C-alpha positions as CSV (number, residue, x, y, z in Angstrom):
1,M,218.1,58.6,98.0
2,T,216.3,60.9,98.9
3,T,217.6,64.7,98.7
4,R,216.6,66.8,101.6
5,D,216.8,71.2,101.4
6,R,216.6,72.0,104.7
7,S,217.1,70.8,108.1
8,D,214.1,69.3,110.4
9,A,211.7,71.6,111.7
10,C,210.3,69.2,114.8
11,P,209.0,70.9,117.4
12,G,210.5,70.1,121.2
13,A,209.5,72.3,124.4
14,V,212.0,75.2,123.1
15,Q,211.7,74.9,119.7
16,T,208.4,74.7,119.4
17,H,206.3,74.8,116.8
18,R,203.0,77.9,115.9
19,A,199.9,76.1,114.9
20,A,196.4,78.1,114.6
21,D,195.4,77.1,118.2
22,G,198.8,78.5,119.8
23,Q,202.1,77.2,119.9
24,L,202.6,73.1,120.6
25,A,204.9,71.8,121.7
26,R,206.8,68.3,122.0
27,V,208.3,66.4,125.1
28,R,210.4,63.3,124.3
29,V,210.3,60.4,126.6
30,P,212.7,58.1,125.9
31,G,211.5,54.5,126.9
32,G,208.0,56.0,127.4
33,L,208.9,55.8,131.0
34,L,207.8,58.8,133.4
35,S,207.9,58.9,137.0
36,A,205.5,59.8,139.5
37,D,206.8,63.1,140.3
38,Q,206.9,64.0,136.0
39,V,203.6,62.8,135.6
40,R,202.5,65.9,137.9
41,V,204.7,68.6,136.6
42,L,203.3,67.4,133.1
43,A,199.5,67.5,134.0
44,A,200.0,70.8,135.8
45,C,201.3,72.1,132.6
46,A,198.6,70.6,130.5
47,A,196.2,72.8,132.5
48,E,197.8,75.9,133.7
49,L,200.2,76.5,130.3
50,A,198.3,74.5,127.5
51,D,195.2,73.1,126.6
52,G,194.8,71.5,129.2
53,A,195.4,68.0,127.7
54,L,198.9,66.0,127.0
55,E,198.6,64.4,123.3
56,L,200.1,61.0,123.1
57,T,202.2,60.4,119.4
58,S,203.1,57.4,117.6
59,R,206.8,58.0,119.2
60,G,205.8,57.1,122.7
61,N,206.1,61.6,122.8
62,L,204.1,63.5,124.2
63,Q,202.4,67.1,123.3
64,L,200.9,70.3,124.7
65,R,198.8,72.0,121.8
66,G,197.0,75.7,123.1
67,L,200.5,77.2,124.7
68,A,200.3,81.5,124.4
69,D,203.4,83.4,122.8
70,H,204.7,83.7,126.2
71,A,204.8,79.9,127.7
72,P,207.2,77.8,126.2
73,P,210.4,79.7,128.7
74,E,208.0,78.9,131.3
75,L,207.1,75.0,130.2
76,A,211.1,74.3,129.7
77,R,211.8,75.6,133.1
78,R,209.4,73.0,134.7
79,L,210.4,70.0,132.2
80,S,214.6,70.7,133.2
81,A,213.9,71.1,137.2
82,A,211.6,67.5,136.6
83,G,214.1,66.0,134.5
84,L,212.4,65.9,131.6
85,L,214.9,68.4,129.6
86,P,218.3,67.2,130.7
87,S,219.5,69.4,127.2
88,E,218.4,71.9,125.6
89,A,220.7,71.1,122.6
90,H,219.7,67.8,122.5
91,E,215.5,68.0,123.1
92,T,214.6,67.0,119.6
93,A,217.0,64.4,119.7
94,R,216.3,62.1,122.1
95,N,213.0,59.7,120.3
96,V,213.6,56.4,121.9
97,V,211.3,53.9,121.4
98,A,211.0,51.2,123.9
99,S,209.6,47.4,124.7
100,V,206.0,47.8,126.5
101,L,206.7,45.9,129.9
102,S,209.8,45.1,129.8
103,G,211.1,43.4,132.4
104,R,208.4,43.1,134.5
105,T,206.4,40.0,131.8
106,D,208.3,37.0,131.2
107,D,208.1,38.7,127.2
108,G,210.8,40.0,127.0
109,L,213.9,37.7,126.8
110,L,215.8,41.1,129.1
111,D,214.9,44.4,130.4
112,V,215.2,46.9,128.3
113,R,215.3,50.2,130.6
114,P,218.7,50.4,131.4
115,V,220.0,49.9,128.1
116,V,217.1,53.1,127.9
117,R,218.4,55.3,130.0
118,A,222.5,54.5,129.3
119,F,221.3,55.9,126.3
120,D,220.0,58.8,126.6
121,A,223.0,60.0,129.2
122,G,225.1,58.9,126.6
123,L,223.4,61.4,124.3
124,V,222.9,64.2,125.8
125,A,226.1,64.0,127.0
126,D,227.9,64.6,123.3
127,P,227.4,67.0,121.7
128,V,227.7,66.1,118.7
129,L,224.8,64.1,118.3
130,A,223.2,67.2,119.6
131,A,223.0,67.0,115.2
132,L,220.6,64.5,114.6
133,P,217.7,65.1,113.3
134,G,214.3,65.3,115.1
135,R,212.9,62.4,112.5
136,F,215.9,60.4,113.7
137,L,214.2,56.8,115.9
138,V,215.7,54.5,118.2
139,T,213.8,51.3,119.2
140,V,215.2,49.0,122.1
141,D,213.5,45.2,121.7
142,D,213.5,43.5,124.5
143,G,213.0,40.4,122.2
144,R,209.1,40.5,122.4
145,G,208.7,42.2,119.0
146,D,206.6,44.6,119.3
147,V,208.9,48.2,118.7
148,H,211.0,46.3,116.2
149,G,208.6,46.6,113.3
150,L,208.5,50.4,114.0
151,G,211.2,51.4,111.2
152,A,213.5,52.9,113.3
153,D,217.1,54.1,111.9
154,V,218.9,52.4,115.0
155,A,217.4,49.1,116.4
156,L,218.8,47.5,119.1
157,R,216.7,43.3,119.8
158,A,217.5,41.2,121.8
159,V,218.7,38.0,120.5
160,S,219.6,36.1,124.4
161,T,219.1,37.0,127.8
162,T,222.8,38.7,127.4
163,A,223.1,39.8,124.4
164,V,221.6,43.0,121.5
165,E,221.6,42.4,117.1
166,L,222.0,45.9,116.0
167,T,218.9,46.5,112.4
168,L,219.6,50.0,110.1
169,A,216.6,51.1,108.6
170,G,215.0,47.8,108.1
171,V,218.2,45.7,107.2
172,A,219.8,43.3,109.8
173,T,223.5,44.2,110.6
174,D,225.0,41.2,111.7
175,L,226.5,42.8,114.0
176,T,225.6,41.9,118.1
177,A,227.2,43.4,121.3
178,P,226.9,42.4,124.6
179,V,223.5,43.8,127.0
180,E,226.0,45.6,129.1
181,H,227.4,47.5,125.6
182,A,224.2,47.8,123.7
183,H,223.9,51.3,124.5
184,S,227.8,51.5,123.1
185,L,226.4,50.3,120.3
186,A,223.3,52.5,119.3
187,L,225.1,55.4,120.1
188,A,227.5,54.4,117.5
189,A,225.7,53.3,114.9
190,A,223.7,57.3,115.5
191,H,228.0,59.2,115.4
192,A,228.4,57.2,111.9
193,F,225.1,58.3,110.7
194,L,226.3,61.6,110.8
195,A,230.0,60.8,110.0
196,E,227.9,59.2,106.4
197,R,225.7,62.2,106.4
198,E,228.9,64.6,106.0
199,A,230.3,62.1,103.8
200,Q,227.8,62.7,101.5
201,Q,226.8,66.2,101.3
202,S,223.3,65.3,102.6
203,Q,220.6,66.7,105.1
204,A,218.8,63.4,105.5
205,W,217.1,63.2,108.3
206,R,216.8,58.9,108.3
207,V,219.4,56.2,107.6
208,S,216.4,54.9,104.4
209,E,217.3,58.8,102.6
210,L,221.1,58.2,102.7
211,D,222.7,56.3,99.6
212,D,222.7,52.6,100.4
213,G,222.2,53.9,104.2
214,P,222.7,50.5,105.8
215,R,225.8,49.5,104.1
216,T,227.5,52.6,104.3
217,L,226.8,52.5,108.2
218,T,227.6,49.3,108.4
219,D,230.8,49.0,107.1
220,R,232.0,52.4,109.6
221,L,231.1,50.6,112.3
222,V,232.8,47.4,111.2
223,R,236.1,49.8,110.1
224,D,236.0,51.5,113.6
225,E,236.0,48.3,115.0
226,R,238.4,46.9,113.3
227,G,241.3,50.2,113.8
228,P,241.1,51.2,110.2
229,A,242.8,53.8,108.3
230,G,241.2,56.9,107.7
231,S,241.0,60.2,109.7
232,P,240.1,60.5,113.2
233,E,237.1,63.4,112.5
234,E,235.1,59.5,110.3
235,R,235.7,57.9,113.4
236,T,233.7,56.9,116.3
237,D,235.1,56.0,119.8
238,A,231.4,55.0,121.0
239,L,232.5,51.3,120.3
240,A,235.5,51.5,123.2
241,A,234.6,50.5,126.6
242,P,236.6,49.3,129.2
243,G,237.6,45.9,129.1
244,G,237.6,45.7,125.4
245,R,235.5,46.8,122.6
246,P,232.1,45.1,123.1
247,L,230.8,45.1,119.2
248,A,231.3,41.9,117.5
249,A,231.9,42.8,114.2
250,V,230.8,40.0,112.4
251,S,229.7,40.9,109.0
252,S,229.9,44.1,107.0
253,G,227.4,43.0,104.4
254,G,223.2,43.9,105.4
255,R,219.9,41.5,105.1
256,P,216.8,42.4,104.5
257,G,215.4,42.2,108.3
258,A,212.1,40.2,108.8
259,Q,209.5,42.6,109.0
260,P,207.8,41.4,111.8
261,P,203.6,41.8,112.3
262,L,201.8,44.6,112.9
263,V,201.4,44.7,117.3
264,V,197.8,45.1,117.9
265,A,198.1,47.1,121.3
266,P,197.2,44.9,124.9
267,A,194.6,47.0,126.9
268,G,193.4,45.7,130.1
269,A,195.1,43.5,133.1
270,V,198.6,42.0,132.3
271,P,200.7,40.4,135.1
272,Q,203.5,41.1,136.3
273,T,205.8,38.3,137.3
274,D,206.4,40.0,140.4
275,G,202.9,38.7,141.1
276,L,201.8,42.5,140.7
277,V,199.4,43.9,137.7
278,A,200.0,46.9,135.0
279,L,196.6,48.3,133.9
280,V,197.2,49.5,130.0
281,G,194.3,51.5,128.7
282,L,194.0,53.2,125.6
283,V,193.4,56.6,125.1
284,P,191.0,58.1,122.2
285,L,192.7,59.9,120.0
286,G,196.2,60.0,121.8
287,R,194.7,62.9,124.4
288,L,194.9,62.2,127.8
289,T,192.6,65.2,129.8
290,G,191.8,66.5,132.9
291,P,189.7,63.9,134.5
292,V,192.0,61.0,133.3
293,L,195.3,62.9,134.6
294,E,194.7,63.7,137.4
295,V,193.8,60.2,138.4
296,L,197.3,59.2,136.8
297,V,198.9,61.6,139.2
298,Q,196.8,60.3,142.4
299,V,197.5,56.9,141.6
300,T,201.4,57.1,140.6
301,A,201.3,59.5,144.1
302,A,199.9,57.7,146.3
303,L,202.4,54.1,144.9
304,G,205.5,55.6,143.9
305,S,205.1,54.4,140.7
306,E,205.6,55.0,136.8
307,V,203.7,55.4,133.8
308,Q,204.5,54.5,130.5
309,V,203.5,56.0,127.6
310,T,203.6,54.1,123.9
311,P,204.3,54.2,120.7
312,W,200.4,52.9,120.1
313,R,198.5,55.9,122.0
314,S,198.2,54.0,125.0
315,V,199.1,54.1,128.8
316,V,200.4,51.0,130.9
317,V,200.0,52.5,135.0
318,P,202.3,49.2,136.0
319,D,202.9,48.1,139.6
320,L,199.6,47.8,141.1
321,P,198.8,45.5,143.9
322,D,195.6,43.1,142.7
323,E,193.3,44.8,145.7
324,F,193.7,48.1,144.0
325,V,193.4,47.0,140.5
326,D,189.2,47.4,140.1
327,D,189.4,50.9,141.3
328,V,192.0,52.1,139.4
329,A,190.4,51.1,136.5
330,T,187.0,52.2,137.1
331,A,188.4,55.5,137.4
332,L,190.1,55.7,134.6
333,H,187.7,54.1,132.3
334,H,185.5,57.1,133.9
335,G,188.3,59.2,133.1
336,G,187.8,58.3,129.6
337,L,190.6,55.4,128.7
338,V,189.1,51.9,127.4
339,F,190.0,48.5,128.7
340,D,188.8,46.6,125.8
341,A,191.4,45.6,123.2
342,A,188.4,44.4,121.0
343,S,187.2,48.5,121.4
344,P,187.3,50.2,117.3
345,W,189.2,52.8,119.4
346,A,192.4,50.5,119.4
347,Q,192.0,50.3,115.6
348,V,191.4,54.3,114.8
349,T,194.0,57.4,115.1
350,A,193.9,60.6,113.9
351,C,196.1,63.8,113.0
352,A,195.2,67.3,115.0
353,G,192.4,68.8,111.9
354,L,190.1,71.5,112.6
355,P,190.6,73.7,113.9
356,G,194.1,73.0,115.8
357,C,195.6,72.6,112.4
358,A,194.9,74.9,109.7
359,K,196.3,73.2,106.7
360,S,193.5,70.3,107.9
361,R,190.2,69.7,105.6
362,A,187.9,69.0,108.2
363,D,187.6,68.3,111.9
364,V,188.9,65.0,111.5
365,R,188.8,64.3,115.6
366,A,185.0,65.1,115.6
367,D,184.5,62.6,112.6
368,A,186.8,59.4,113.9
369,A,185.0,60.1,117.1
370,R,181.4,60.2,115.5
371,A,182.5,57.0,112.9
372,V,183.0,55.1,116.4
373,A,180.1,56.0,118.1
374,T,177.6,55.2,115.6
375,G,179.3,52.0,114.1
376,T,180.3,53.2,110.6
377,L,184.5,52.8,110.6
378,P,185.1,53.0,106.8
379,V,187.3,50.4,106.9
380,V,188.3,47.1,109.0
381,G,191.8,47.7,110.9
382,P,194.0,50.4,111.6
383,Q,192.9,53.6,110.0
384,H,194.5,57.1,110.2
385,W,192.0,60.3,110.2
386,A,194.1,62.8,108.5
387,G,193.0,66.7,107.4
388,C,195.5,67.0,104.3
389,E,198.3,64.9,102.5
390,R,201.2,65.2,105.2
391,R,199.0,62.9,107.3
392,C,200.7,63.5,110.6
393,G,201.1,61.1,112.9
394,R,200.4,58.4,111.2
395,P,201.4,54.2,112.3
396,A,203.0,52.8,109.6
397,G,200.5,49.7,108.5
398,S,197.3,52.0,108.7
399,T,195.0,52.6,105.8
400,D,194.6,56.3,105.5
401,V,191.0,58.0,105.9
402,L,191.9,61.4,104.1
403,A,189.9,64.5,104.2
404,T,189.4,65.8,101.2
405,G,187.0,68.7,101.3
406,R,184.0,66.9,100.3
407,G,184.2,63.5,102.5
408,Y,186.9,61.1,102.7
409,E,188.8,59.1,100.4
410,I,189.8,55.0,101.6
411,G,192.9,54.2,101.3
412,A,195.2,57.4,99.7
413,G,198.5,57.1,100.0
C-alpha cells in the first residue's frame, strides 16, 4: 500500500497551478470529445487568456499555460458557458478516456460515447464523487483494445455488442453489466474506492495504492449487489437501476488482466462506416498552436462536426466528406499537424521543460525537436523527454530521456 500524506494537487480550470510561465489550467474533456462551439471557445481562451496554444495531455485532456493571475475566473466563466465546466466541485474528477472513433469505425464492438456521457452526468450529479482524486482514471474501451491498457483505476471494456466487463487497476474482476448500465457499474466502482479509502484511513490517489485494492473493491461491489449486511454508509446504490440490478456478480475474486500491447496512435485518413472520413493528426510535443486551432475552428464550424483529442496527443477530425479531406489535411499540415504514422513525432513526448517549469534542468521541448529534425533521437520507439525526475506527462511504456544538467540519461527509471 502506498502511503500519501496529502491530497493530490492536480490542477483544474478553477484550481490552477502556478508555473514559472504563469498559471496553468487543465480542462477535463471526458472521452476527448469537443463540439464545434467548444473548440471555438477553447481557441479563443488560448489566444486571449493564455500563451496562444492548447496542450494535449496523456489522458486526452487539455491545458492552457501562461495565464495571468487574474485570468482563471474569466476562463472558468467561459468554460462553464460552453459546457466544459459543468461542476466546479467535480472539475478535477472528470478523467475519462474512451476508444478513439468509437461508433464511427467497425473496429469496436459497440459505441461507447453514450456510456461516457452517462458516466460523466452521473459523476457531476453526485456530490460524494467530487472527492475523487485528480489522478483517478476511468477508461471505456469499445473492445478494440486501444485504451484498455492505459493503467486506469476503473476500466470498462466491451466483451460483446451488449455487455462490458470491469477491470480494477489492471485486475479483471469478472463483473459485467449490460451496456445500458455500464455507467452505473463504473460509478459504483468509484464509490467503492472512496468507501475503501475511508475504511483504510488512507489518502490514496489510485486503486493500486490501497491495500489489496482490486480485491477489496470487488468484494464491496459484490456485497452491495447481493444485499449484504453492513451499514448504509458502506454501501453504494449506484448499481440500482429501474427494472432490476444490472450487475452480474460472478466472482468476488480477481485475476490479473491481460496486458494489451502498447498502441501506436493512428495517423492519416481513416474510413468511417458511414462513408465519411476521419483525419487523425499527430500533434508534435502535444501543442496545438494558433494556426492549427484556427483551421479546427473553421472546419468544425462549417461542417457542424466535433473533434476528438486522444491520449496519444493526436487530434481526430471526423465526419469529413471525401471531397474535403485533402484540403482540410493540407491546411492542418501547414499548421503543424503530422499525418504520417511513421514520423518520429509518433514516438516522442516531452514535459514542459524550461522556461515553463522551474524544476526542469533543460529546455526539453527544444532539444527533442532538434533531435527529430536532425534524425538524432537517442533511442528507437516511444520516448519521453523529461526535465526532472518527476517525468510529468510520461505515457506508459515510454523510455525516459532524462535531463541531468550535463546532458541526458537514457532509460532512467
